[in-house]
N, C-alpha and C positions, 0 to 999 in steps of 0.2 A: 503492499500501499504508501502510495506516493503522496500527499499533502502539497499543494502550489497555494500560495498565497501573492498575489501582485500587489502593487502599489506604485505611487508615481505620477496618477493620472490627473489629470486640471484642466484649466481651461488655459489655453495661450491664444495670444495673438498671432496672423498668418508671420509668419519670420521666425517665430521663435522656437524654444527646445525644447524639452520635457526630458528625462529621464526617468523608465517604468526600471522596475525590481519584481522580481518575482523570487521568493522564498519559498527551499523545496526543504522538508520533511520528509521522515520513513528510509526509504532504500536508499542505499549508498550514492551520493548525488554524482560522483565523476563516472558510474556505472552505464550512465543513459545518456541518451542526443536531446536536446531541449528547441522545440520551435517557439514563435510567437506568431502570431493568429488574430485577424480583427474583424469585428462586424459591424457596418453601419447599419443604421435603421432602414427597414426594408429590402437589404440585399443580403445574400449567403457571404458565409464566412470565408473569408482568406486568407493566404498564406502570407507570412511578412517577411520572415527570418526564420532560421534555423541554424544551431549550432553545433557541433561533435563532440563527443563525452570530453575532451581533453582540451577543445578550445581553438585547436590547429584549422579547423574547417568550417568556414560562414559559408552561408547561400542565403542568396534574397532575391524577393518578386522584385520585377526589374522597375516599378514603382518606385522604390523605395532604395533603390542603389544611389551612394554616394550622400546621402542626407540619412540612414540610419546605420546603428552600429552593433552588433549583438556582441556580448562576450558574458562569461560567466568565471566566477571565482569558487572553483572547488573545494577552497577549505571556508567559504564561508557558505556554499551548499545556495546561494543565490546566484541568478542569471539575468543580466540587465539589458536594457534595449534604451539606446540614447538615441532622438528624437531630435535634428535638427532640421534648419529651415521648412517647418511644418506648415504645410497649406490647408485650405479648407477641406480637399477630400480626405487628409487622415483621421477626420474626424470620425471615430467609432470605438467602440468597446473592444479592449486589447486584451487575450487572453495569450498565459503564457502554456505550454505542453510540454508533458514527458514523454518518451519512448522508452517505458521502461524497459521492456522485451526486446527491443532489436529491431523491431518490426523492419524497421526507415532504414536501417545500416546504419552506415557514417550521420547522415543527417537525411531528412525529407522534409518535401514540401504538401504531404499529402494527412491530411488531417485525420486519416482512419488508422496512420501507422500509430498515433500518439495514444496512451492508454490512461493519461491521467489528465484533467484541466484544472486552470484554475478558476476562479469565479470572475474574475475580469474587472477589469479597470476603465473609466470612463476617460479619453482624451477629446476634448473638445479642441475645434482650432477657429475661431472667430473674431474678427473685429467688433 
């Protein structure tokens, strides 16, 4: 069992920055890949970023490349999503997820590969 708790969301102006955190507890954190997803009102959940167990490999959806950075601190059992140059279209509930069973290999952009999900944190980008 893995429990994930996101934090760091909020209201920010376009062009601003936020840093999301996801604290994990349960299984050994360094044993599984992590991902961030988001869901905007009226839209399906979409992949944002993923990171491998050691943090060496990262992967992003095209719309956030160059603006978002995923990282992890295995000593703190935490994964982060640094979001810069935020746009109104980034507004969504952001979820972290854990691939505790390794279904996605080194990393995955598929939601079905993730076994555990956090409760989500709201990010609103508006002037």
